[in-house]
C-alpha positions as CSV (number, residue, x, y, z in Angstrom):
1,X,113.4,109.5,103.8
2,X,114.7,111.5,100.9
3,X,117.9,110.2,99.2
4,X,121.0,112.2,99.6
5,X,122.3,112.9,96.0
6,X,126.0,113.0,95.5
7,X,128.2,114.5,92.8
8,X,131.6,112.8,92.6
9,X,134.5,115.0,91.7
10,X,137.3,113.4,89.7
11,X,140.5,115.0,88.4
12,X,141.1,115.0,84.7
13,X,144.9,114.8,85.0
14,X,146.7,114.5,81.7
15,X,147.8,111.0,80.6
16,X,151.4,112.2,80.5
17,X,151.4,112.1,84.3
18,X,150.4,108.4,84.5
19,X,153.9,107.2,85.5
20,X,154.4,109.9,88.2
21,X,150.8,109.9,89.7
22,X,148.6,107.1,88.3
23,X,145.7,107.6,90.7
24,X,145.2,111.2,89.7
25,X,145.0,110.1,86.0
26,X,142.7,107.1,86.7
27,X,139.3,108.7,86.9
28,X,137.6,105.3,86.9
29,X,139.2,104.4,90.2
30,X,138.5,107.8,91.7
31,X,134.8,107.4,90.6
32,X,134.6,103.9,92.0
33,X,136.0,105.0,95.4
34,X,133.4,107.8,95.5
35,X,130.6,105.4,94.4
36,X,131.5,102.9,97.2
37,X,131.6,105.7,99.7
38,X,128.1,106.9,98.7
39,X,126.7,103.4,98.7
40,X,128.1,102.6,102.1
41,X,126.1,105.6,103.4
42,X,122.9,104.8,101.5
43,X,123.4,107.9,99.3
44,X,122.7,108.0,95.6
45,X,125.5,108.9,93.2
46,X,123.7,111.4,91.0
47,X,126.6,112.7,88.8
48,X,130.3,112.8,88.1
49,X,132.2,116.0,87.7
50,X,135.4,115.6,85.7
51,X,137.6,118.7,85.8
52,X,141.2,119.9,85.9
53,X,142.0,123.2,87.5
54,X,138.5,124.6,87.4
55,X,137.5,127.7,89.3
56,X,135.4,127.1,92.4
57,X,132.7,129.3,91.1
58,X,132.5,127.7,87.7
59,X,128.9,127.3,86.6
60,X,129.3,123.7,85.6
61,X,130.2,122.7,89.1
62,X,127.0,124.2,90.4
63,X,124.4,123.4,87.7
64,X,123.3,120.2,89.4
65,X,123.2,121.8,92.8
66,X,121.1,124.7,91.5
67,X,118.7,122.4,89.8
68,X,118.2,120.4,93.0
69,X,119.8,117.2,91.6
70,X,122.8,117.2,94.0
71,X,123.0,117.7,97.8
72,X,126.8,117.2,98.3
73,X,130.1,116.8,96.6
74,X,132.6,114.0,97.3
75,X,136.1,113.4,96.1
76,X,138.4,110.5,96.6
77,X,141.0,112.6,98.4
78,X,142.2,116.1,99.1
79,X,144.8,115.5,96.3
80,X,142.0,114.9,93.8
81,X,140.3,118.2,94.9
82,X,143.6,120.0,94.7
83,X,144.1,118.9,91.1
84,X,140.5,119.3,90.0
85,X,140.1,122.8,91.4
86,X,142.2,126.0,91.3
87,X,141.4,126.5,95.0
88,X,140.2,123.9,97.4
89,X,139.8,126.5,100.1
90,X,137.7,128.6,97.7
91,X,135.6,125.7,96.8
92,X,134.9,124.8,100.4
93,X,134.0,128.4,101.1
94,X,131.6,128.4,98.1
95,X,130.1,125.1,99.3
96,X,129.6,126.7,102.8
97,X,128.1,129.8,101.2
98,X,125.6,127.7,99.2
99,X,124.9,125.2,102.1
100,X,126.3,122.2,100.2
101,X,128.5,119.6,102.0
102,X,131.8,118.6,100.6
103,X,133.5,115.3,101.7
104,X,136.5,113.3,100.9
105,X,136.5,109.5,101.0
106,X,139.8,109.1,102.8
107,X,140.6,105.5,101.8
108,X,144.0,104.4,100.7
109,X,144.7,104.9,97.0
110,X,145.1,101.7,95.0
111,X,148.6,100.5,94.2
112,X,149.5,100.7,90.5
113,X,152.0,98.1,89.1
114,X,153.1,98.2,85.4
115,X,150.0,96.1,84.3
116,X,147.6,98.5,86.1
117,X,149.2,101.5,84.5
118,X,149.1,99.9,81.1
119,X,145.4,99.2,81.6
120,X,144.7,102.8,82.5
121,X,146.8,104.0,79.5
122,X,145.0,101.7,77.1
123,X,141.6,102.7,78.3
124,X,142.3,106.4,78.1
125,X,144.3,106.4,74.9
126,X,142.1,104.1,72.7
127,X,138.5,105.1,73.3
128,X,137.9,105.7,69.6
129,X,139.3,102.4,68.6
130,X,136.4,100.5,70.1
131,X,138.1,99.6,73.4
132,X,135.5,99.7,76.1
133,X,137.7,99.7,79.1
134,X,137.0,96.2,80.3
């Protein structure tokens, strides 16, 4: 059987929104949720799309689909899709037009205490200082 190849969509929400909506800022947790979803189904996570307010027809969204590297899109939640794209309905329509499935994981978002928010902040604000996110 051929593997189903998945592109995980994560929202590149600005760090300034960490206190008000940490999950939308935490692309690592979004990606991990999508990776677990794919693994649970025996799918292969082929790529990660990081975007913020991108048009549903933007070429970068579709390059892996057009090359045959991706069979479906997954996002952690509808909230992630709404932040990542300018129009979720437009994206779903474009997926239907192209014959590509789009799914959401639908699990509960992680709870962020002060330490978790600080870890996300450190990881995202210090990548050039040699911090590796561990």
